[in-house]
N, C-alpha and C positions, 0 to 999 in steps of 0.2 A: 424423889430421891435419885432415880436414874439421870434426870436432867442435871442435878448438882454434880453427879459423879462425873458426867460427861463433860460439864463446864471445867470442873477442877482438872480434868486430864488434858483438855484443850489449853489451859494455862500453862501446865507444865511442858507440854509439847512445844508451846510457843516460846517459853522460856529456854528450853534446851536448843531450839533452833536459833534463836538470837545469840546465846552465848557460844555456840559452836561455829557461828558464822566467822569466816576468816577476816581479819582486820586488813584494811588497805592502808599501807603506810604512805601512799601517795597523799592521801587526805590528811594524815599525820603532819607530813612535811610542809603541806601548804598552810596548815594552821600555824605551825611554828613560825613560819615566815611572816604570816599575818600579825601574829602576837609581837614578834620582834619589831615590825614595822611601826605598828601601832605605839609601841613603848618608845620608839625613837622620836616619835612625834609629841605625843602628850606627856611622856615621862610619869605616867601613873604607875609606880612601882607595884602598889598594893593590888590594882587591877591586873597587872601582868602576872603576879603570883596566883591570884585567883583563877585566872586563865589557864596557865600552865598546870595548876594543880587538878583542874577538871579534866585537862587533855591527859595527863598521867593516869588518870583513874581508869580511862578507857584503853590507852595505849601503853604497854610497857615501854619506858623512854629508851632512846638512843641518843648519842652524842652527835647531833647534826653538823653539818659542814660549817665550821669557824664560828658557830653560835654556841654550841656546847649547852644546848637549853636545860638539861637536867641539872648540870652544875650551876648554871645561872640561876635556875629557879631555887635551889638550895642557898646560894649566897645571898639572893634577895630575901628569902624567907628568914634566914638567921639575922641578917642586918636589920629587919623590920620586926623582929620578935614574933614571927608568925608560925604556927605549928606546921612543920613540914614532916613529921614522921620520926624524927630524931635517929637514934641509932639504926633502926631498921632501914630507913630510906638511905642513910649514909652508907650502909652495906651494899646496897644496890649501886650506888655510885661507884664503889671500889670496882665492881665488875665493868664498869663503863670506862674507867681510867686506866684499868690494869694493862691493856695491850701496850700503851704508851708510858708505863710507870716510870721507866729510867728517867723520863723528864718531868712527868707530873710530880715526882717525889721531891723535886728541888722547889716546888712552889710552897712557901710558909703557910698558905691558907690551909691546905689539907691537915696538916698536923695540929695546927692550932684549933681548927674547927673540931676535928675528931676527939681531941683532948677534952673539949668543952663538953661533950657528950659522952665521956667516960671511955674513950678508946685511944689508947697510946700508940707510938710509932710501932711497937712490937706487935700489938693486935692487928695493925694494918698490914705490916709485911707478912704476917701469917696468912691473912686473907688472900694476899697476892700470891703466896706460893700455893695455897689450895687451888685458886683460880688456874694457875699455870699447870698444876697436875692434872685438871680435867680436859686440857687440850688434846686433840687427836694426834699422837706422836707420828703415827704412819703418815698422815697428811702434811704434817710439818716437815718430814724428811723429804716427802716428794716434792713439795713446792719449793724447799730450799734448793733442791737441784734445779728445779724449774726456773727459779730467778737466776741462778747463776748462768744457766743456759741461755736465758732471755738477753743477758747483757754480754755475751761471750764475744770477745774481739770487739767490743763497742758496737755491736750489731753492724759490722762491716763484712761484706763478703758473701759468697753463696750460701754459707750456712745459716743465715738469718732465716730463709724461707723454710729450711728443714728443722731448725729449732722452734720456730713458731708453730709448724704444724704438729710436733710432738707436744708442745704445751698445750695447744688446743684439744688434742686428743686426751691429755691428762685432764683439762678442765671438764670435758663431756663425761669422762669416767667418773669424776669426782661429783658431777651433778647427779648421775644416775645412782651412785652408790651412797654418797654421804649429804647430798644437797650443796648448796653454796659454800665455798671455803671462806666463811666469814672470820672475823677476828676472834669470835667466840669459839671457834674451832682450831684455828691455826695461829692465833696471836698475831703480831707485827714484825717479829724477829725470828730467825732462824738460828742455825749454828754460826759461830764466828760473826755474831751480830749482823747477820744478812738480813737487810731490810726486805720485808716481803708485803709491800703496798700492792694489793690486789689491781688497783686502777691501772698500773703500768703494764701488767700482764694482760688485761683486758683491752688496753688501748692498743696493743699489738696484734689483737685479734681481728681488728679491722682490716688487715691486709691479708687474711687468710680465706681459703674457700669456704670456711665455717661461718663467715660473718652473718649470713641470713639467720642461721640457727641461734647464735648468740645474741643477735638483736632481738629475737622472739623470747628466748629462754631468760635472758637477764632481766626483761621487763617484769617477769614474774617474780623475781628475786627482789627487784625494787618494790614491788607491791607488798612483799613479805616482811619488808624492812632489813633484809640481808645484804643486798647490794646497794650501794649508795647512788642517787640520782646523778651525781658527779661523774662517777665511774662509767655509767651507762651512756650519758651525753658525750662524754669524751671520745668513747669508742665510735658512737654513731657520726660525729662531726668529723673524726679522723678519717672515716671511711668516705664521707663527702669530700673532704680536703684532699683525699688521693685520687678520687675518681672525677671530681668536679673542680679541679683546681683553677680552671680557666673562667670560672663563673663567680658571681657574688653570692650564689645560693648556698645557704647553711641551714640545717635543722634547728640547731640550738645557739649556734655561734660561739665557739670555743677556740677556734683557730683563726689566725689572721682576720681578725674582726673588720669587715669593711664598713664604709659609710652607710648608714641604714636610713631609708626614708620611714614615714610614719606607719605605712602599711607592713612594711617589712619587720619593724620593730614590734608591731602588734602581733603578726604571725609568729615570731620567734617567742615572744613573751607568752603566748597561748601554748605554744609547744613546749615551753619550759614548765608551765604550771601543770600540763597534763602528766608529766612524770615527777612532779613534786620538786621542782628547782626554781629558785628565785628569779624575778624578772631582771632584765639587764641593769635597770637602775639600783635595784635592791642588791644585787650582786656587787656593784661598784662600792656601795656604801659599806657592805659587809667586810669587803676585802680591805678596804681603807681603815676601818675601825680595828679589824683583827691585826692588821699590820701595825698600827699604832699601839695596841696592847701588847704585842710580843717585843717591841722596841723598847718598852720601858723596863 
């Protein structure tokens, strides 16, 4: 009896340990790009739906760079009459598109699909309002000022260094008190439609004395799924652009892309995969398809 009880407790402890283990979104991002790449080659949409469904069971979805995998999954599943969770899953999608709702609401897809599952435009707008009410107003006000400060005088003159230092200190304070200022916390727009794209602010941290801190700290937020890999690599490559301008060396190659030999390409692709970003060739295809999509 004691053996059975002991075995039972071990199973419980193992289950708790596994479920409490932090998810690493670098693995998530790499799986998304793998699924997307495979779909581009074999066009097996049903297999793509199954892979995304399995991925979303383990990871709460995010809208990855230009792929928008959660939305893509729902679009495919609805088109091929595959159960994706209906209204419950569509409610999750609302929180994904809410930061950029002023543009997303112009897409007929949303209202047509939501109406199909019993949610009209009024229901959607109410959910958007509720989402906005949950944002951190203190952080929104603080970063609204920070983004205005960031662009002061078109970033010309001696105030640039002072303003970047103030913004760096605000970011460090925010990390310590609230965590990463993601779109789930501050949205995408401040007062007077001030665009608050965090990648812009982080990019300018490459020129501050706090760069080493940000390079380490932001990687933690990439792993947690709060900071996008793109924002991270732009900051790191910006630092190398500033300090190694006379060389062809880049960590991820996001600025002034030089001609690369096979070994350089392999090194850069490995660096990209290590933080959940697509390879050079994948990026080109994704950007090309995304531009084609928005031009229609």
